[in-house]
N, CA, C and O atoms as CSV, one atom per row, in Angstrom:
chain,resi,resn,atom,element,x,y,z
A,1,UNK,N,N,111.836,47.024,65.419
A,1,UNK,CA,C,111.389,46.147,64.367
A,1,UNK,C,C,111.933,44.747,64.640
A,1,UNK,O,O,113.076,44.575,65.064
A,2,UNK,N,N,111.084,43.758,64.385
A,2,UNK,CA,C,111.487,42.356,64.425
A,2,UNK,C,C,111.504,41.832,62.997
A,2,UNK,O,O,110.760,42.303,62.136
A,3,UNK,N,N,112.349,40.869,62.767
A,3,UNK,CA,C,112.404,40.207,61.462
A,3,UNK,C,C,112.310,38.707,61.690
A,3,UNK,O,O,113.076,38.136,62.466
A,4,UNK,N,N,111.374,38.084,61.013
A,4,UNK,CA,C,111.229,36.637,61.055
A,4,UNK,C,C,111.589,36.094,59.678
A,4,UNK,O,O,111.020,36.519,58.672
A,5,UNK,N,N,112.515,35.172,59.632
A,5,UNK,CA,C,112.919,34.551,58.373
A,5,UNK,C,C,112.074,33.291,58.181
A,5,UNK,O,O,111.969,32.454,59.077
A,6,UNK,N,N,111.476,33.177,56.994
A,6,UNK,CA,C,110.603,32.050,56.683
A,6,UNK,C,C,111.126,31.382,55.411
A,6,UNK,O,O,110.888,31.893,54.316
A,7,UNK,N,N,111.829,30.258,55.524
A,7,UNK,CA,C,112.279,29.564,54.314
A,7,UNK,C,C,111.068,29.024,53.537
A,7,UNK,O,O,110.221,28.330,54.100
A,8,UNK,N,N,110.997,29.348,52.251
A,8,UNK,CA,C,109.874,28.925,51.413
A,8,UNK,C,C,110.384,28.374,50.090
A,8,UNK,O,O,111.532,28.599,49.706
A,9,UNK,N,N,109.523,27.659,49.412
A,9,UNK,CA,C,109.739,27.059,48.090
A,9,UNK,C,C,110.709,25.884,48.184
A,9,UNK,O,O,111.414,25.733,49.182
A,10,UNK,N,N,110.743,25.058,47.146
A,10,UNK,CA,C,111.709,23.953,47.127
A,10,UNK,C,C,113.161,24.441,47.224
A,10,UNK,O,O,114.052,23.673,47.586
A,11,UNK,N,N,113.394,25.719,46.899
A,11,UNK,CA,C,114.746,26.278,46.982
A,11,UNK,C,C,115.098,26.733,48.396
A,11,UNK,O,O,116.242,27.102,48.660
A,12,UNK,N,N,114.109,26.711,49.321
A,12,UNK,CA,C,114.298,27.185,50.696
A,12,UNK,C,C,114.836,28.615,50.725
A,12,UNK,O,O,115.719,28.949,51.514
A,13,UNK,N,N,114.286,29.439,49.854
A,13,UNK,CA,C,114.605,30.857,49.777
A,13,UNK,C,C,114.100,31.551,51.032
A,13,UNK,O,O,113.024,31.223,51.532
A,14,UNK,N,N,114.864,32.501,51.543
A,14,UNK,CA,C,114.464,33.207,52.754
A,14,UNK,C,C,113.497,34.340,52.461
A,14,UNK,O,O,113.899,35.405,51.993
A,15,UNK,N,N,112.233,34.108,52.735
A,15,UNK,CA,C,111.214,35.147,52.736
A,15,UNK,C,C,111.322,35.795,54.117
A,15,UNK,O,O,111.616,35.108,55.095
A,16,UNK,N,N,111.091,37.092,54.209
A,16,UNK,CA,C,111.176,37.780,55.498
A,16,UNK,C,C,109.843,38.409,55.855
A,16,UNK,O,O,109.152,38.964,55.001
A,17,UNK,N,N,109.494,38.316,57.125
A,17,UNK,CA,C,108.343,39.016,57.669
A,17,UNK,C,C,108.909,40.125,58.546
A,17,UNK,O,O,109.501,39.861,59.592
A,18,UNK,N,N,108.723,41.364,58.113
A,18,UNK,CA,C,109.181,42.520,58.877
A,18,UNK,C,C,108.032,42.949,59.775
A,18,UNK,O,O,106.918,43.153,59.294
A,19,UNK,N,N,108.284,43.088,61.064
A,19,UNK,CA,C,107.227,43.388,62.028
A,19,UNK,C,C,107.509,44.709,62.734
A,19,UNK,O,O,108.568,44.887,63.337
A,20,UNK,N,N,106.552,45.633,62.656
A,20,UNK,CA,C,106.623,46.890,63.402
A,20,UNK,C,C,106.054,46.606,64.793
A,20,UNK,O,O,104.865,46.325,64.937
A,21,UNK,N,N,106.903,46.681,65.805
A,21,UNK,CA,C,106.475,46.362,67.160
A,21,UNK,C,C,105.534,47.416,67.746
A,21,UNK,O,O,104.799,47.135,68.692
A,22,UNK,N,N,105.556,48.619,67.191
A,22,UNK,CA,C,104.682,49.687,67.675
A,22,UNK,C,C,103.250,49.523,67.183
A,22,UNK,O,O,102.301,49.668,67.953
A,23,UNK,N,N,103.101,49.221,65.899
A,23,UNK,CA,C,101.763,49.180,65.293
A,23,UNK,C,C,101.191,47.780,65.113
A,23,UNK,O,O,100.003,47.635,64.826
A,24,UNK,N,N,102.012,46.751,65.276
A,24,UNK,CA,C,101.626,45.358,64.990
A,24,UNK,C,C,101.245,45.170,63.518
A,24,UNK,O,O,100.421,44.319,63.183
A,25,UNK,N,N,101.850,45.967,62.659
A,25,UNK,CA,C,101.714,45.813,61.213
A,25,UNK,C,C,102.962,45.116,60.695
A,25,UNK,O,O,104.011,45.142,61.339
A,26,UNK,N,N,102.843,44.495,59.532
A,26,UNK,CA,C,103.975,43.760,58.978
A,26,UNK,C,C,104.044,43.921,57.464
A,26,UNK,O,O,103.066,44.278,56.808
A,27,UNK,N,N,105.227,43.646,56.935
A,27,UNK,CA,C,105.452,43.600,55.495
A,27,UNK,C,C,106.146,42.278,55.188
A,27,UNK,O,O,106.976,41.804,55.964
A,28,UNK,N,N,105.797,41.693,54.054
A,28,UNK,CA,C,106.426,40.454,53.609
A,28,UNK,C,C,107.398,40.802,52.488
A,28,UNK,O,O,107.040,41.490,51.532
A,29,UNK,N,N,108.624,40.322,52.617
A,29,UNK,CA,C,109.643,40.542,51.599
A,29,UNK,C,C,109.859,39.235,50.851
A,29,UNK,O,O,110.196,38.212,51.446
A,30,UNK,N,N,109.660,39.284,49.543
A,30,UNK,CA,C,109.934,38.162,48.640
A,30,UNK,C,C,109.145,36.888,48.953
A,30,UNK,O,O,109.735,35.852,49.257
A,31,UNK,N,N,107.807,36.963,48.878
A,31,UNK,CA,C,106.991,35.762,49.090
A,31,UNK,C,C,107.016,34.859,47.858
A,31,UNK,O,O,106.162,34.964,46.977
A,32,UNK,N,N,107.998,33.983,47.814
A,32,UNK,CA,C,108.157,33.104,46.660
A,32,UNK,C,C,107.118,32.008,46.559
A,32,UNK,O,O,106.893,31.459,45.481
A,33,UNK,N,N,106.478,31.684,47.680
A,33,UNK,CA,C,105.479,30.629,47.705
A,33,UNK,C,C,105.145,30.263,49.133
A,33,UNK,O,O,105.533,30.962,50.070
A,34,UNK,N,N,104.416,29.154,49.301
A,34,UNK,CA,C,104.004,28.676,50.614
A,34,UNK,C,C,103.320,29.787,51.424
A,34,UNK,O,O,103.703,30.085,52.555
A,35,UNK,N,N,102.307,30.378,50.812
A,35,UNK,CA,C,101.634,31.529,51.407
A,35,UNK,C,C,100.949,31.196,52.720
A,35,UNK,O,O,100.925,32.032,53.623
A,36,UNK,N,N,100.391,29.996,52.851
A,36,UNK,CA,C,99.752,29.633,54.118
A,36,UNK,C,C,100.767,29.641,55.252
A,36,UNK,O,O,100.443,30.028,56.375
A,37,UNK,N,N,101.979,29.219,54.967
A,37,UNK,CA,C,103.051,29.232,55.968
A,37,UNK,C,C,103.384,30.673,56.373
A,37,UNK,O,O,103.556,30.956,57.559
A,38,UNK,N,N,103.475,31.577,55.407
A,38,UNK,CA,C,103.780,32.984,55.681
A,38,UNK,C,C,102.668,33.605,56.519
A,38,UNK,O,O,102.937,34.293,57.504
A,39,UNK,N,N,101.429,33.363,56.129
A,39,UNK,CA,C,100.281,33.911,56.862
A,39,UNK,C,C,100.221,33.334,58.273
A,39,UNK,O,O,99.863,34.044,59.213
A,40,UNK,N,N,100.565,32.068,58.433
A,40,UNK,CA,C,100.561,31.442,59.758
A,40,UNK,C,C,101.596,32.086,60.677
A,40,UNK,O,O,101.328,32.294,61.860
A,41,UNK,N,N,102.766,32.400,60.148
A,41,UNK,CA,C,103.794,33.061,60.966
A,41,UNK,C,C,103.308,34.446,61.387
A,41,UNK,O,O,103.515,34.851,62.532
A,42,UNK,N,N,102.669,35.172,60.479
A,42,UNK,CA,C,102.113,36.492,60.835
A,42,UNK,C,C,101.056,36.340,61.924
A,42,UNK,O,O,101.024,37.121,62.875
A,43,UNK,N,N,100.205,35.351,61.787
A,43,UNK,CA,C,99.158,35.100,62.777
A,43,UNK,C,C,99.758,34.733,64.131
A,43,UNK,O,O,99.297,35.193,65.175
A,44,UNK,N,N,100.780,33.907,64.095
A,44,UNK,CA,C,101.484,33.484,65.304
A,44,UNK,C,C,102.025,34.690,66.090
A,44,UNK,O,O,102.053,34.688,67.320
A,45,UNK,N,N,102.448,35.709,65.348
A,45,UNK,CA,C,103.006,36.916,65.963
A,45,UNK,C,C,101.964,38.027,66.134
A,45,UNK,O,O,102.274,39.144,66.548
A,46,UNK,N,N,100.723,37.678,65.803
A,46,UNK,CA,C,99.579,38.590,65.965
A,46,UNK,C,C,99.799,39.930,65.270
A,46,UNK,O,O,99.598,40.995,65.854
A,47,UNK,N,N,100.219,39.848,64.002
A,47,UNK,CA,C,100.424,41.050,63.196
A,47,UNK,C,C,99.584,40.989,61.932
A,47,UNK,O,O,99.212,39.914,61.460
A,48,UNK,N,N,99.299,42.153,61.402
A,48,UNK,CA,C,98.548,42.284,60.155
A,48,UNK,C,C,99.515,42.637,59.028
A,48,UNK,O,O,100.221,43.643,59.099
A,49,UNK,N,N,99.541,41.808,57.998
A,49,UNK,CA,C,100.394,42.083,56.842
A,49,UNK,C,C,99.746,43.195,56.032
A,49,UNK,O,O,98.594,43.074,55.616
A,50,UNK,N,N,100.487,44.285,55.807
A,50,UNK,CA,C,99.924,45.423,55.084
A,50,UNK,C,C,100.602,45.733,53.757
A,50,UNK,O,O,100.078,46.528,52.977
A,51,UNK,N,N,101.767,45.119,53.477
A,51,UNK,CA,C,102.475,45.381,52.220
A,51,UNK,C,C,103.319,44.187,51.839
A,51,UNK,O,O,103.669,43.344,52.664
A,52,UNK,N,N,103.632,44.148,50.554
A,52,UNK,CA,C,104.596,43.186,50.024
A,52,UNK,C,C,105.724,43.987,49.392
A,52,UNK,O,O,105.482,44.901,48.604
A,53,UNK,N,N,106.966,43.636,49.747
A,53,UNK,CA,C,108.142,44.214,49.116
A,53,UNK,C,C,108.808,43.120,48.287
A,53,UNK,O,O,108.989,41.998,48.760
A,54,UNK,N,N,109.173,43.454,47.038
A,54,UNK,CA,C,109.790,42.470,46.143
A,54,UNK,C,C,111.160,42.979,45.723
A,54,UNK,O,O,111.282,44.056,45.139
A,55,UNK,N,N,112.194,42.191,46.026
A,55,UNK,CA,C,113.553,42.603,45.668
A,55,UNK,C,C,113.841,42.369,44.186
A,55,UNK,O,O,114.489,43.186,43.532
A,56,UNK,N,N,113.349,41.242,43.664
A,56,UNK,CA,C,113.514,40.916,42.253
A,56,UNK,C,C,112.511,39.815,41.904
A,56,UNK,O,O,111.916,39.207,42.794
A,57,UNK,N,N,112.328,39.566,40.620
A,57,UNK,CA,C,111.207,38.718,40.199
A,57,UNK,C,C,111.588,37.314,39.740
A,57,UNK,O,O,110.946,36.765,38.845
A,58,UNK,N,N,112.612,36.732,40.334
A,58,UNK,CA,C,112.848,35.314,40.084
A,58,UNK,C,C,111.767,34.524,40.817
A,58,UNK,O,O,111.238,34.987,41.828
A,59,UNK,N,N,111.441,33.352,40.320
A,59,UNK,CA,C,110.315,32.572,40.817
A,59,UNK,C,C,110.376,32.320,42.322
A,59,UNK,O,O,109.344,32.373,42.990
A,60,UNK,N,N,111.554,32.049,42.868
A,60,UNK,CA,C,111.654,31.743,44.298
A,60,UNK,C,C,111.453,32.966,45.188
A,60,UNK,O,O,111.257,32.824,46.395
A,61,UNK,N,N,111.500,34.149,44.615
A,61,UNK,CA,C,111.278,35.385,45.368
A,61,UNK,C,C,109.926,36.018,45.065
A,61,UNK,O,O,109.414,36.783,45.881
A,62,UNK,N,N,109.345,35.720,43.927
A,62,UNK,CA,C,108.131,36.422,43.510
A,62,UNK,C,C,106.975,35.512,43.103
A,62,UNK,O,O,105.929,36.007,42.684
A,63,UNK,N,N,107.136,34.213,43.216
A,63,UNK,CA,C,106.111,33.279,42.775
A,63,UNK,C,C,104.771,33.420,43.472
A,63,UNK,O,O,103.741,33.089,42.886
A,64,UNK,N,N,104.757,33.903,44.707
A,64,UNK,CA,C,103.512,34.048,45.452
A,64,UNK,C,C,103.001,35.468,45.567
A,64,UNK,O,O,102.003,35.712,46.244
A,65,UNK,N,N,103.660,36.402,44.923
A,65,UNK,CA,C,103.310,37.819,45.075
A,65,UNK,C,C,101.879,38.112,44.648
A,65,UNK,O,O,101.115,38.688,45.423
A,66,UNK,N,N,101.502,37.732,43.437
A,66,UNK,CA,C,100.160,38.055,42.928
A,66,UNK,C,C,99.076,37.476,43.829
A,66,UNK,O,O,98.119,38.165,44.183
A,67,UNK,N,N,99.233,36.200,44.199
A,67,UNK,CA,C,98.201,35.559,45.015
A,67,UNK,C,C,98.130,36.160,46.423
A,67,UNK,O,O,97.034,36.360,46.948
A,68,UNK,N,N,99.275,36.450,47.037
A,68,UNK,CA,C,99.258,37.024,48.384
A,68,UNK,C,C,98.632,38.415,48.378
A,68,UNK,O,O,97.844,38.751,49.261
A,69,UNK,N,N,98.985,39.214,47.384
A,69,UNK,CA,C,98.406,40.562,47.280
A,69,UNK,C,C,96.888,40.483,47.118
A,69,UNK,O,O,96.146,41.266,47.712
A,70,UNK,N,N,96.444,39.530,46.309
A,70,UNK,CA,C,95.010,39.352,46.078
A,70,UNK,C,C,94.302,38.834,47.333
A,70,UNK,O,O,93.256,39.358,47.717
A,71,UNK,N,N,94.865,37.818,47.964
A,71,UNK,CA,C,94.246,37.232,49.160
A,71,UNK,C,C,94.101,38.235,50.293
A,71,UNK,O,O,93.085,38.251,50.989
A,72,UNK,N,N,95.124,39.079,50.480
A,72,UNK,CA,C,95.110,40.011,51.608
A,72,UNK,C,C,94.706,41.428,51.213
A,72,UNK,O,O,94.579,42.302,52.071
A,73,UNK,N,N,94.504,41.655,49.915
A,73,UNK,CA,C,94.153,42.984,49.398
A,73,UNK,C,C,95.152,44.037,49.880
A,73,UNK,O,O,94.789,45.029,50.513
A,74,UNK,N,N,96.423,43.783,49.558
A,74,UNK,CA,C,97.505,44.679,49.979
A,74,UNK,C,C,98.356,45.082,48.780
A,74,UNK,O,O,98.393,44.372,47.775
A,75,UNK,N,N,99.044,46.232,48.885
A,75,UNK,CA,C,99.869,46.715,47.776
A,75,UNK,C,C,101.218,46.010,47.678
A,75,UNK,O,O,101.720,45.416,48.632
A,76,UNK,N,N,101.775,46.107,46.477
A,76,UNK,CA,C,103.089,45.544,46.159
A,76,UNK,C,C,104.030,46.698,45.843
A,76,UNK,O,O,103.695,47.590,45.063
A,77,UNK,N,N,105.213,46.675,46.455
A,77,UNK,CA,C,106.250,47.658,46.143
A,77,UNK,C,C,107.476,46.908,45.646
A,77,UNK,O,O,107.988,46.010,46.316
A,78,UNK,N,N,107.939,47.291,44.459
A,78,UNK,CA,C,109.090,46.652,43.865
A,78,UNK,C,C,108.644,45.530,42.959
A,78,UNK,O,O,107.477,45.139,42.964
A,79,UNK,N,N,109.536,45.034,42.214
A,79,UNK,CA,C,110.956,45.338,42.122
A,79,UNK,C,C,111.206,46.541,41.208
A,79,UNK,O,O,110.358,47.423,41.072
A,80,UNK,N,N,112.376,46.556,40.594
A,80,UNK,CA,C,112.738,47.588,39.617
A,80,UNK,C,C,112.038,47.292,38.293
A,80,UNK,O,O,111.773,46.132,37.979
A,81,UNK,N,N,111.740,48.319,37.524
A,81,UNK,CA,C,111.063,48.152,36.221
A,81,UNK,C,C,111.768,47.182,35.281
A,81,UNK,O,O,111.121,46.527,34.463
A,82,UNK,N,N,113.076,47.088,35.393
A,82,UNK,CA,C,113.822,46.183,34.508
A,82,UNK,C,C,113.484,44.718,34.765
A,82,UNK,O,O,113.851,43.854,33.969
A,83,UNK,N,N,112.790,44.425,35.864
A,83,UNK,CA,C,112.362,43.055,36.148
A,83,UNK,C,C,111.038,42.692,35.475
A,83,UNK,O,O,110.526,41.592,35.681
A,84,UNK,N,N,110.482,43.596,34.677
A,84,UNK,CA,C,109.210,43.309,34.011
A,84,UNK,C,C,109.280,42.009,33.218
A,84,UNK,O,O,108.329,41.228,33.216
A,85,UNK,N,N,110.404,41.776,32.545
A,85,UNK,CA,C,110.587,40.531,31.780
A,85,UNK,C,C,110.371,39.318,32.676
A,85,UNK,O,O,109.659,38.388,32.296
A,86,UNK,N,N,110.981,39.319,33.869
A,86,UNK,CA,C,110.865,38.190,34.790
A,86,UNK,C,C,109.454,38.077,35.357
A,86,UNK,O,O,108.951,36.972,35.557
A,87,UNK,N,N,108.818,39.211,35.616
A,87,UNK,CA,C,107.430,39.193,36.096
A,87,UNK,C,C,106.536,38.538,35.048
A,87,UNK,O,O,105.712,37.680,35.369
A,88,UNK,N,N,106.705,38.949,33.800
A,88,UNK,CA,C,105.901,38.393,32.713
A,88,UNK,C,C,106.165,36.899,32.521
A,88,UNK,O,O,105.309,36.189,31.993
A,89,UNK,N,N,107.312,36.421,32.934
A,89,UNK,CA,C,107.715,35.031,32.743
A,89,UNK,C,C,107.479,34.154,33.977
A,89,UNK,O,O,107.946,33.016,34.008
A,90,UNK,N,N,106.764,34.655,35.000
A,90,UNK,CA,C,106.596,33.871,36.224
A,90,UNK,C,C,105.935,32.513,35.979
A,90,UNK,O,O,106.357,31.516,36.564
A,91,UNK,N,N,104.925,32.457,35.143
A,91,UNK,CA,C,104.271,31.170,34.863
A,91,UNK,C,C,105.258,30.181,34.239
A,91,UNK,O,O,105.283,29.005,34.604
A,92,UNK,N,N,106.062,30.664,33.305
A,92,UNK,CA,C,107.048,29.803,32.649
A,92,UNK,C,C,108.146,29.394,33.628
A,92,UNK,O,O,108.599,28.249,33.616
A,93,UNK,N,N,108.576,30.339,34.482
A,93,UNK,CA,C,109.584,30.004,35.485
A,93,UNK,C,C,109.062,28.901,36.406
A,93,UNK,O,O,109.778,27.949,36.716
A,94,UNK,N,N,107.800,29.038,36.840
A,94,UNK,CA,C,107.204,28.043,37.737
A,94,UNK,C,C,107.214,26.661,37.074
A,94,UNK,O,O,107.605,25.672,37.694
A,95,UNK,N,N,106.788,26.603,35.833
A,95,UNK,CA,C,106.748,25.331,35.118
A,95,UNK,C,C,108.152,24.746,34.931
A,95,UNK,O,O,108.345,23.538,35.074
A,96,UNK,N,N,109.108,25.580,34.619
A,96,UNK,CA,C,110.485,25.119,34.381
A,96,UNK,C,C,111.129,24.514,35.616
A,96,UNK,O,O,111.902,23.561,35.516
A,97,UNK,N,N,110.812,25.067,36.783
A,97,UNK,CA,C,111.454,24.615,38.012
A,97,UNK,C,C,110.563,23.721,38.864
A,97,UNK,O,O,110.938,23.355,39.978
A,98,UNK,N,N,109.384,23.363,38.351
A,98,UNK,CA,C,108.495,22.475,39.080
A,98,UNK,C,C,107.811,23.124,40.275
A,98,UNK,O,O,107.443,22.445,41.233
A,99,UNK,N,N,107.644,24.432,40.214
A,99,UNK,CA,C,106.951,25.165,41.277
A,99,UNK,C,C,105.449,25.144,41.023
A,99,UNK,O,O,105.023,24.894,39.896
A,100,UNK,N,N,104.635,25.402,42.047
A,100,UNK,CA,C,103.202,25.576,41.801
A,100,UNK,C,C,102.979,26.735,40.831
A,100,UNK,O,O,103.846,27.592,40.662
A,101,UNK,N,N,101.829,26.751,40.210
A,101,UNK,CA,C,101.508,27.818,39.244
A,101,UNK,C,C,101.724,29.187,39.872
A,101,UNK,O,O,101.427,29.401,41.047
A,102,UNK,N,N,102.241,30.100,39.078
A,102,UNK,CA,C,102.465,31.482,39.504
A,102,UNK,C,C,101.990,32.384,38.385
A,102,UNK,O,O,101.920,31.970,37.228
A,103,UNK,N,N,101.665,33.614,38.731
A,103,UNK,CA,C,101.223,34.533,37.681
A,103,UNK,C,C,101.851,35.906,37.855
A,103,UNK,O,O,102.349,36.262,38.923
A,104,UNK,N,N,101.809,36.653,36.779
A,104,UNK,CA,C,102.381,37.999,36.760
A,104,UNK,C,C,101.600,38.917,37.687
A,104,UNK,O,O,100.452,38.645,38.037
A,105,UNK,N,N,102.233,39.990,38.069
A,105,UNK,CA,C,101.624,41.011,38.923
A,105,UNK,C,C,102.105,42.374,38.455
A,105,UNK,O,O,103.087,42.479,37.719
A,106,UNK,N,N,101.417,43.401,38.881
A,106,UNK,CA,C,101.855,44.765,38.606
A,106,UNK,C,C,101.971,45.492,39.939
A,106,UNK,O,O,100.979,45.665,40.648
A,107,UNK,N,N,103.184,45.917,40.278
A,107,UNK,CA,C,103.342,46.605,41.561
A,107,UNK,C,C,102.653,47.968,41.553
A,107,UNK,O,O,102.544,48.616,40.512
A,108,UNK,N,N,102.202,48.381,42.706
A,108,UNK,CA,C,101.654,49.727,42.837
A,108,UNK,C,C,102.780,50.757,42.798
A,108,UNK,O,O,102.561,51.927,42.483
A,109,UNK,N,N,103.993,50.299,43.125
A,109,UNK,CA,C,105.151,51.190,43.111
A,109,UNK,C,C,106.375,50.408,42.667
A,109,UNK,O,O,106.749,49.411,43.285
A,110,UNK,N,N,106.996,50.875,41.588
A,110,UNK,CA,C,108.277,50.325,41.164
A,110,UNK,C,C,109.355,50.959,42.037
A,110,UNK,O,O,109.203,52.098,42.476
A,111,UNK,N,N,110.424,50.246,42.289
A,111,UNK,CA,C,111.512,50.784,43.096
A,111,UNK,C,C,112.710,51.115,42.220
A,111,UNK,O,O,113.050,50.377,41.295
A,112,UNK,N,N,113.334,52.227,42.530
A,112,UNK,CA,C,114.539,52.681,41.840
A,112,UNK,C,C,115.677,52.730,42.835
A,112,UNK,O,O,115.447,52.737,44.044
A,113,UNK,N,N,116.909,52.765,42.336
A,113,UNK,CA,C,118.079,52.849,43.191
A,113,UNK,C,C,117.915,54.003,44.186
A,113,UNK,O,O,117.608,55.128,43.791
A,114,UNK,N,N,118.119,53.723,45.458
A,114,UNK,CA,C,118.057,54.756,46.485
A,114,UNK,C,C,116.691,54.948,47.116
A,114,UNK,O,O,116.574,55.664,48.110
A,115,UNK,N,N,115.648,54.327,46.564
A,115,UNK,CA,C,114.313,54.448,47.166
A,115,UNK,C,C,114.278,53.792,48.546
A,115,UNK,O,O,115.058,52.886,48.839
A,116,UNK,N,N,113.377,54.259,49.367
A,116,UNK,CA,C,113.143,53.641,50.666
A,116,UNK,C,C,111.720,53.119,50.703
A,116,UNK,O,O,110.861,53.576,49.949
A,117,UNK,N,N,111.475,52.167,51.578
A,117,UNK,CA,C,110.143,51.618,51.762
A,117,UNK,C,C,109.747,51.819,53.214
A,117,UNK,O,O,110.600,51.917,54.097
A,118,UNK,N,N,108.436,51.880,53.449
A,118,UNK,CA,C,107.925,52.091,54.799
A,118,UNK,C,C,106.718,51.192,55.035
A,118,UNK,O,O,105.987,50.844,54.107
A,119,UNK,N,N,106.529,50.828,56.287
A,119,UNK,CA,C,105.339,50.117,56.698
A,119,UNK,C,C,105.154,50.375,58.182
A,119,UNK,O,O,106.043,50.926,58.831
A,120,UNK,N,N,104.010,49.985,58.726
A,120,UNK,CA,C,103.764,50.125,60.165
A,120,UNK,C,C,103.493,51.544,60.589
A,120,UNK,O,O,103.270,51.803,61.772
């Protein structure tokens, strides 16, 4: 597996592109924003993004989740159910911190302590 770190958002939060070298599939971890930049890095490495993993729903980690999932028609895994409050507040978080508009999302799979994720 390769990992590419992609600083995104005005906070320069580290979004990660996880790359399976066997399948040329990838997962994006915490796409807070700058989706064209994330997609360009995937293209540069000739991989197909197949999942989004979300560690938590603060704006700098989750601001681009809904749009990326929609644009690429891919599933979202995470965060924990207790982050529902933050997911519901993404638009307000974006406005408060001067981020581009963001919207709530519903993951296909919530993550609990001890869960594992897979891709590729």
